[in-house]
ZAMARGU-4260 file (C-alpha; in steps of 0.2 Angstrom, whole numbers, plus 5000, padded with zeros to 4 digits):
<rodrens>
0) 5070/5026/5129 | 5054/5028/5138 | 5038/5034/5128 | 5030/5050/5131 | 5013/5041/5126
5) 5012/5026/5140 | 5012/5008/5138 | 5013/5001/5118 | 4999/4993/5111 | 4994/4985/5093
10) 4976/4981/5089 | 4975/4970/5075 | 4960/4970/5065 | 4951/4955/5058 | 4959/4948/5044
15) 4977/4958/5052 | 4982/4943/5063 | 4998/4938/5053 | 5005/4953/5049 | 5002/4961/5067
20) 5010/4945/5072 | 5027/4951/5060 | 5027/4969/5067 | 5026/4964/5087 | 5042/4951/5083
25) 5051/4965/5076 | 5047/4978/5092 | 5051/4962/5103 | 5069/4961/5097 | 5071/4980/5095
30) 5067/4981/5114 | 5072/4964/5119 | 5055/4959/5129 | 5057/4940/5135 | 5046/4930/5120
35) 5032/4926/5130 | 5030/4945/5129 | 5020/4953/5116 | 5014/4971/5113 | 4997/4964/5104
40) 4983/4970/5114 | 4967/4958/5109 | 4953/4964/5104 | 4936/4953/5091 | 4919/4959/5084
45) 4908/4944/5087 | 4892/4944/5079 | 4874/4942/5082 | 4863/4929/5070 | 4858/4944/5063
50) 4874/4952/5057 | 4876/4966/5071 | 4891/4965/5080 | 4901/4973/5095 | 4917/4976/5101
55) 4926/4965/5116 | 4943/4972/5122 | 4954/4957/5132 | 4962/4969/5141 | 4963/4984/5149
60) 4971/5000/5136 | 4970/5014/5150 | 4984/5023/5148 | 4991/5016/5132 | 4998/5022/5115
65) 4987/5011/5105 | 4989/5006/5086 | 4976/5000/5077 | 4980/4991/5059 | 4966/4986/5048
70) 4967/4980/5031 | 4948/4986/5024 | 4947/4976/5009 | 4951/4960/5018 | 4937/4950/5008
75) 4945/4933/5015 | 4936/4937/5032 | 4917/4931/5033 | 4904/4931/5047 | 4889/4922/5050
80) 4870/4929/5045 | 4856/4923/5045 | 4863/4906/5043 | 4875/4910/5028 | 4894/4915/5027
85) 4894/4932/5022 | 4912/4939/5014 | 4917/4955/5026 | 4915/4972/5011 | 4927/4987/5017
90) 4912/4994/5025 | 4912/4977/5039 | 4930/4980/5042 | 4928/5001/5044 | 4910/4997/5056
95) 4923/4985/5068 | 4937/4997/5070 | 4925/5009/5075 | 4918/4998/5086 | 4935/4993/5091
100) 4937/5012/5096 | 4922/5014/5105 | 4928/5001/5116 | 4942/5008/5121 | 4930/5021/5126
105) 4942/5036/5128 | 4952/5026/5140 | 4970/5026/5130 | 4982/5039/5130 | 4982/5042/5112
110) 4974/5032/5098 | 4983/5031/5081 | 4975/5022/5067 | 4986/5013/5052 | 4974/5010/5038
115) 4987/5005/5022 | 4975/5006/5009 | 4962/5021/5012 | 4943/5016/5016 | 4936/5024/5001
120) 4951/5031/4997 | 4946/5031/4978 | 4931/5042/4983 | 4941/5058/4986 | 4933/5071/4977
125) 4915/5076/4972 | 4913/5075/4952 | 4894/5077/4952 | 4881/5077/4968 | 4889/5062/4974
130) 4896/5057/4993 | 4912/5061/4998 | 4914/5045/5007 | 4933/5047/5011 | 4931/5063/5020
135) 4917/5058/5032 | 4927/5042/5036 | 4940/5053/5042 | 4928/5066/5050 | 4923/5049/5062
140) 4938/5043/5066 | 4945/5060/5072 | 4928/5063/5080 | 4931/5045/5091 | 4945/5054/5097
145) 4961/5046/5084 | 4977/5055/5085 | 4985/5049/5069 | 4980/5040/5054 | 4993/5035/5045
150) 4991/5026/5028 | 5000/5021/5010 | 4999/5031/4994 | 4982/5036/4994 | 4975/5039/4981
155) 4973/5056/4982 | 4982/5063/4997 | 4971/5080/4999 | 4958/5069/5008 | 4970/5075/5024
160) 4961/5091/5020 | 4945/5085/5030 | 4952/5084/5044 | 4966/5099/5045 | 4972/5098/5063
165) 4975/5081/5064 | 4989/5069/5063 | 4987/5062/5044 | 5004/5052/5037 | 5001/5046/5019
170) 5017/5035/5014 | 5024/5026/5001 | 5034/5014/4999 | 5045/5017/4986 | 5061/5011/4994
175) 5054/4993/4998 | 5048/4992/4979 | 5065/5000/4972 | 5075/4986/4984 | 5062/4969/4980
180) 5067/4974/4962 | 5085/4973/4964 | 5083/4955/4974 | 5073/4947/4961 | 5082/4954/4945
185) 5102/4955/4951 | 5105/4961/4934 | 5097/4976/4932 | 5104/4991/4928 | 5095/5009/4936
190) 5108/5020/4927 | 5098/5034/4914 | 5104/5025/4899 | 5094/5008/4904 | 5078/5010/4917
195) 5063/5023/4914 | 5049/5027/4926 | 5031/5025/4917 | 5017/5033/4922 | 5000/5026/4917
200) 4989/5042/4920 | 4991/5059/4925 | 4984/5054/4942 | 4999/5043/4944 | 5015/5056/4937
205) 5017/5061/4955 | 5023/5043/4959 | 5033/5042/4946 | 5041/5058/4945 | 5048/5055/4963
210) 5059/5038/4953 | 5063/5048/4942 | 5069/5065/4951 | 5077/5054/4966 | 5087/5042/4953
215) 5091/5056/4941 | 5083/5044/4923 | 5071/5050/4911 | 5051/5048/4913 | 5035/5046/4903
220) 5019/5043/4904 | 5002/5039/4898 | 4986/5050/4897 | 4968/5042/4896 | 4954/5047/4881
225) 4941/5046/4891 | 4922/5044/4882 | 4912/5055/4891 | 4896/5054/4884 | 4891/5039/4892
230) 4896/5031/4909 | 4897/5012/4911 | 4898/5005/4929 | 4897/5023/4938 | 4909/5031/4926
235) 4915/5037/4910 | 4925/5022/4901 | 4945/5023/4891 | 4944/5024/4874 | 4963/5024/4872
240) 4978/5027/4880 | 4990/5038/4873 | 5010/5039/4877 | 5022/5056/4881 | 5038/5052/4882
245) 5054/5048/4876 | 5059/5032/4866 | 5059/5014/4877 | 5068/5004/4866 | 5080/4996/4872
250) 5075/5000/4890 | 5069/4991/4908 | 5051/5002/4911 | 5045/5001/4927 | 5023/5007/4927
255) 5022/5014/4945 | 5003/5015/4952 | 4995/5017/4969 | 4983/4998/4964 | 4979/4985/4953
260) 4962/4985/4951 | 4955/4976/4936 | 4973/4978/4930 | 4963/4982/4915 | 4971/4999/4912
265) 4992/4994/4918 | 4990/4976/4906 | 4986/4992/4891 | 4998/5002/4896 | 5011/4987/4899
270) 5007/4979/4879 | 5011/4995/4873 | 5027/4999/4880 | 5032/4983/4874 | 5025/4987/4854
275) 5036/5003/4857 | 5052/4989/4863 | 5056/4993/4880 | 5065/4974/4884 | 5056/4973/4901
280) 5040/4978/4909 | 5040/4981/4930 | 5024/4984/4937 | 5024/4995/4957 | 5009/4992/4963
285) 5006/4996/4982 | 4991/4986/4983 | 4986/4971/4971 | 4967/4970/4972 | 4965/4958/4955
290) 4945/4960/4956 | 4945/4952/4940 | 4957/4938/4946 | 4974/4932/4942 | 4971/4923/4925
295) 4971/4942/4912 | 4987/4942/4919 | 4992/4924/4916 | 4988/4929/4899 | 4996/4945/4899
300) 5013/4937/4905 | 5012/4921/4894 | 5011/4934/4878 | 5026/4943/4887 | 5018/4957/4890
305) 5025/4960/4906 | 5040/4950/4917 | 5035/4955/4935 | 5021/4961/4946 | 5026/4971/4964
310) 5014/4973/4978 | 5016/4976/4996 | 5008/4964/5010 | 5000/4978/5017 | 4983/4972/5010
315) 4975/4954/5010 | 4982/4947/4993 | 4975/4927/4991 | 4986/4914/4987 | 4979/4910/4972
320) 4987/4928/4963 | 5002/4928/4977 | 5008/4908/4970 | 5010/4915/4953 | 5027/4914/4943
325) 5025/4934/4942 | 5020/4939/4957 | 5030/4946/4968 | 5027/4952/4989 | 5036/4966/4994
330) 5033/4963/5018 | 5031/4981/5024 | 5031/4973/5042 | 5048/4979/5046 | 5043/4997/5042
335) 5025/4997/5049 | 5036/4993/5064 | 5049/5005/5062 | 5035/5019/5062 | 5025/5013/5077
340) 5042/5013/5086 | 5049/5030/5082 | 5033/5036/5086 | 5027/5029/5101 | 5044/5037/5106
345) 5037/5056/5103 | 5051/5057/5086 | 5048/5061/5070 | 5045/5049/5057 | 5055/5061/5041
350) 5067/5050/5041 | 5058/5037/5038 | 5047/5044/5025 | 5060/5052/5013 | 5071/5039/5008
355) 5084/5045/4996 | 5099/5041/5006 | 5096/5022/5004 | 5089/5024/4986 | 5106/5030/4981
360) 5115/5018/4992 | 5106/5002/4981 | 5111/5014/4965 | 5129/5014/4970 | 5129/4998/4974
365) 5120/4993/4958 | 5134/5004/4949 | 5148/4994/4957 | 5140/4980/4950 | 5139/4983/4935
370) 5158/4992/4934 | 5165/4973/4941 | 5157/4963/4928 | 5161/4974/4915 | 5178/4973/4920
375) 5179/4954/4921 | 5172/4953/4904 | 5186/4965/4895 | 5196/4954/4904
</rodrens>
């Protein structure tokens, strides 16, 4: 089946090389390309000694259907400025992304940007005299010729209202998370009597509601009681997390959120759930930033506050974190390759965005396994 948008090209921005290499391997396998052929297009953003940069394409993008994968949160990448090695900030990564788009210079048939964690996605609305950085960033991209923007688990997907006439797909890795949980804990029961999904705050409710409605299990939530009389680090501090929902006693609970920043909130929620009698606590977070390091999670894990943290490999996570016993990485390379392959053939990705059937298959398989185990026990 031929592409309607020209030859496929995938550009991995700095820090995404390993991820893009896996995506390319899947694409070559499905399209039966020879081992020496690939869909990766090489692009660099060399720096001057002053810290200024430019983009350089090593091959023509003319007529190509180009997909640029960018991780704006890879702080492990560095560049030399004034003789010092400087970690790349999200601003640096986003500027490099725009440089590569500028280097393509409108010659590509179509440009799509895959930005797993949306740049400035946490600054999605105004609370006072503030900038709307995410909206401006999206407008920047489409003004430069980007047709589609694909992101995962946006902090607030309503930011797409900034570009209503352009493609914006917000994808949640619900199926991949559940699949990873079952692989790590084959004994887990997904029946409504044995498991609950918990939202750590009001903003994350839709994520937990999706699991709850699709799987037919109970749902609980916490709400953040903030002190609006003071501001610390640019925000009103949280004084307490209050629980709303049915009893979690004796059940496995899964706390679902879009990201782990410092981890303070999600660990406080986990501790409360254990105090309320939860059997095991699992954390589903699409992005693991761990800005305060893994030590706080080490201490909580040793206390038995949680059992496992599941995050995707969509953004960079340091080896210091990924080597921990409590950490489980959810590989999203194949899923991203599916999305690219489908869009390149101008087909709908609706079936990829709605994994209800696949989730039900996991549930049926676990139920059959539990029934078989019960039959063996009774004998």
